C-alpha positions, 0 to 999 in steps of 0.5 A, a space after each residue: 394068757 392067765 399065766 403071765 399073772 402068776 410069778 415063778 417066784 412069789 405068790 398071788 394073794 386075795 383079801 376078801 372083805 365083805 362090805 358093811 357085812 352085818 347091815 348087808 346081811 339084814 338087807 339081804 334078809 329083808 330087802 325093804 331095808 335096801 337103800 335106807 340108812 341102817 345101823 346095827 347096834 349092840 344095845 339099840 334100846 339103850 342110850 349108850 348102845 354102840 354102833 357095830 356097823 352101818 350101811 353106806 346110806 348111813 355113813 353118808 351122814 357120818 355114822 361110824 363104827 363104835 360111835 355112840 347110838 345117841 350121836 348117830 341118831 343126832 347125825 341121822 334122824 331117820 336112822 333105822 337101828 337093829 340089834 345084831 342077829 348072831 346066827 344069821 351072820 354066822 350062817 352067811 359067813 359059812 356060805 361065803 367061806 364055802 364059795 372061797 374054798 371052791 377056788 382054793 383050799 388055801 383060805 384063811 378066815 381072819 374074822 366073820 367077814 374077811 379072809 385071805 386066799 392064796 391062788 398062786 396055783 390057780 392059773 388054770 382058772 383064769 387070771 387073778 382079776 377074772 377069778 376075783 370077779 367070779 368070786 365077787 359075782 357069785 357071792 352077790 348073786 347067791 347071797 345078795 352080799 357085796 364084797 371088795 377084793 384086794 389082789 397083791 403079792 402078800 397079805 398086807 398089800 392085799 388087805 390095803 387093796 381091799 380097803 381102797 374101793 368099797 363097795 364092790 371094788 377089785 384093786 390090784 396092788 403090786 410092789 411097783 405101785 407103792 409110790 403111787 397107791 400106798 405112800 401118799 395115804 395118811 399114816 392112820 389109813 395103814 393097816 396095823 396103825 391105830 390111833 395111838 400108834 399114829 400119834 406116836 408116829 406123827 411125833 416123829 414127823 411121819 404123816 404119810 405111809 411114804 414117810 414111814 417107809 424111809 424113816 430110820 429103823 432105830 428111831 421107830 424101834 425106840 418108840 414102838 419096839 419090834 413093831 416099828 421095824 415090822 410096820 416099816 417093812 410093811 410100808 415097803 411092801 414086805 410081808 412074808 406071812 403065808 396064808 395058813 388055813 390052820 390058823 383058824 384054830 389059833 386064838 390067844 384070849 377069850 374076853 367080853 366087855 359091856 358099856 354100863 347104861 349109866 356111869 356108876 360107883 355102886 358096888 352091887 351093880 359092878 359085881 352083877 356086871 362082872 358076874 355076868 361077864 364071867 358067865 359069858 367068858 366061861 361059856 365061850 371057854 367051855 365051847 372051845 374046850 380050853 382052860 385059862 391061867 391068866 385073868 384080865 380086867 378092863 375098867 373104863 371110867 366116866 372120863 374115858 380113861 381106861 386101865 387094864 390089869 391082869 393076874 397070872 394064876 398058879 393053876 388053870 381055871 375054867 369056871 365062872 366062879 373062878 373068873 369072877 373072884 379073880 376079876 373082883 380081886 383085881 377090881 378091888 385092888 385097882 379101882 380109883 373110886 371114880 364112876 365106871 363106864 365100861 367093864 371087861 373080863 378076859 381069860 388068857 394064857 389058854 390051853 386045851 383042856 385035853 392037854 392040861 393035867 391038873 396038878 392036884 395037891 393037898 391044898 386044892 384036891 378037896 376044892 376040885 373034888 367037891 365041885 366035880 359032882 356039881 359040874 357033872 350034874 350041870 353037864 348032864 342037865 345041859 345035855 338032856 334039856 339044852 343050854 341055859 338050864 340055869 337062867 339069871 332071872 334078873 337078866 334073862 337076856 344075858 343067860 344065853 351063850 354070847 357070840 364073839 362076832 370075830 372069833 367064835 364063828 371060826 369054829 363053824 368054818 371047819 365043821 
């Protein structure tokens, strides 16, 4: 009976994770790509393009996400490389989440290709494995896309379960399975543990998740702060976070970055890149109807050393000019004159435009008033003629509003 799967106290959580999503969408669109080593890269025409994702056929050669394109091609000479097709991925994602919502309203998308479901009250639909199999089959048959599903009593264990068998896996992880399924795994395979955190944990002789589960909390907090205690709880299967459909609207920052074609110290080129990034951030802020009171600049140098510097502002801002000028101030203050490989601009400390009242004083009233007619003119032209009325003739490909794969699509999910 299905009821035996559903606890009287507790929850049944799914984590649905699409397998090699961008590559799989391209294969569904063009079946001739199936069975071939395929990679989606941010800038496929440039030597420093970065792999966004790759098919499992490409992964057999060692091609990995975030790998430089040149290295990927050396590992796999027959690699087929394509640029991302934003709208195609957004459309597929919306259809996936519609299928999940047919099972339960308690669906929380966390990125374009993964989400949580709370099926605690779905006993009449069958056992959790039966429901998971139906979801997996339906997504595969209707959209030609593979996914893996983790089944567990909480979000962390469900996430770990979905990673254990790919592609097309269904994995159950109960708390009584921790010792056999979770604890033997290397610490870097734990969700929430990145390379830097793993390095810190290894200095504490924590090699596996099981080591973390029994390590003294005070030692962990001294190295990782509150996150040390949180990770230890997760290693012991403790995670009380609910599946929250409304979290789809939550975001803390809006940012974008780019790897330069060549390492550079050229002021004009750097200014051009920061201007382009500021334009993209402004477009996304406008789309989300938010203002920002903090601007952050990321600089990665030729030796991969990376610094991040930010500035808290007195007033909320929303234009590319304001983002650009603050970012350039940060760059001028913190650049060490070494060649730059990557730049990023991020707006944070966000607030919804409708909720912010601009406190105009004698010092900034004239500045805002002088620009108001210009903003209205741009908005009117955009409404009449569509987006991208004003194009950067030097960079026409950058004039379009960019899409953050993992965040912006969430706006569509609720429409």
